[in-house]
N, C-alpha and C positions, 0 to 999 in steps of 0.2 A: 387604215390606222389601227394600231393595237394598243389596248389599255391593259396593263398587268399590275396587280397590287396584292398585298397580303393583309389578312385580318387576324389578329391574335386574340384568342379567347376560345371558350368551349363552344363549338358549333351546336346549334339547336335546330331541330326540324320544325317545320310549320305544322301545327296540329290542326285538327278540325275546329270549326267554330261551334260554340254551344249557345243555344238560346236561353237567356236568363229572365225573360219576361220584359214587357214594356218595349218591345222592339229592339232590345239590346242583345248583341252577340259578343261573347268573350272568347279569347284564345284559350284552348285547353292546355297548351304547353307554355307555361309561364316564362320560361327562358327564351322563347323565340323572339319576343319583342326587343329585349336588350341586345340579342345577337343581331337582329336585323338593323338596329340602330348603329351598331359598330360597323356592319358591312356597308351601310349607306354612307356613313361618315368617311370610311376609308376610300370608297369608290369616288366620292365627290372630291376629296383631297387629291387623289391620283389623277382624276380627270382635269382638275384645275392646273396641276403641274405640267401635264403634257398637252393640254389644249384639246382634249377629246370632246367632241360634240356629236351626239347621235342625231342623224337626220332622217331616221325612219327606215334606213336600209336594213337588209338582213344582217344578223350578227351571229357569229360562232362564239359560244361560251364554253370555256374549259374551267371546271371546278374541281380542285383537289382539296378534299377535306382531311384534316389530321385530327383524329379524336383521341381522347385519353385512353391509354392502355390499362385495363384492369390488372391488378397484381397477379391474378391467377392465369393470365394469358401470356403465352410466349410466342405465338404465331405472328407473322408480319401482317396478316390481313385481319380486319375485324370480323369476328364471328358472333359477337354478343348482340342481342336485340337492343340493349340499352343505348347503343350508339345512335339508334334511330334509323328509319327507312331512308335510303338514299334519295328516293323520289321526293320525300317530304323535305329533305335538306335542300334539294334543288328548288323546290317551291319557295322556301324561305329566302334563299339568296336571290332568286329572280324577282320576287316581290320587293326585296330591299333595293334592288337596282333600278326599279321602275318608278317613274314619276307618278305620284298619287295626288291628283288635283283636288279630290274630295276632302282630303285631310291636310292639304297644303304641304305635301312632302315632295321635295325635289329629288330626282334620281338621275342616273347617267343614261338610262334608256327611256325613250318616249313611251314605249309599250313593250311588255315582255313577249307579245306575239311576234315581235321582230326576230326573236331567237329562232334560227332555222337549223342550227346544229348545236347539240349539247353533249359534251363529254364530261362525265363525272366519275370521281373515284373517292373512296373512303378508306383511309389507312390509319395505322398507328404511327407515332413518331419514329423516325429512323435517322440515320446519319444524313440522308438527303434532305429530309424535312424534320428538323429536330424540335420544332415548336408545335403547340396545339393551336389550331385555327384553320385557316383556309388560304389557298393561293387561287386567285381568280383572274382569268384572262378573257377579255372581250376583243373580238376582231371582226371588223366589217368585211362582209363577203359580197 
């Protein structure tokens, strides 16, 4: 079974957690929490529409990020660091797709360790992908 959906909004990478005392950890990238909430909502809506239910099997994830193009950049590929590390974007999306029982958050994957194949890209908007956001595909393998 294949689940494909898009998420509109500015993609945010998952930052490192910072200890603030009293056993509390906070996310260093403030935009990551709202982005992960959008990804989770879009994934759950798409899963409900097509009847996707992850049973723990291996999953191939394809992640196409479309980040805002700075006015000074004319190239088709992102070259600025401001768009974030691709691996941290992947962490953000995979965490958003995963059920987090400790915080009572439902996801479309039982555990992100089920991801056995990951293909990710980061691009600027183009005719093929004119919006800012992400196109995410999950396929059981």
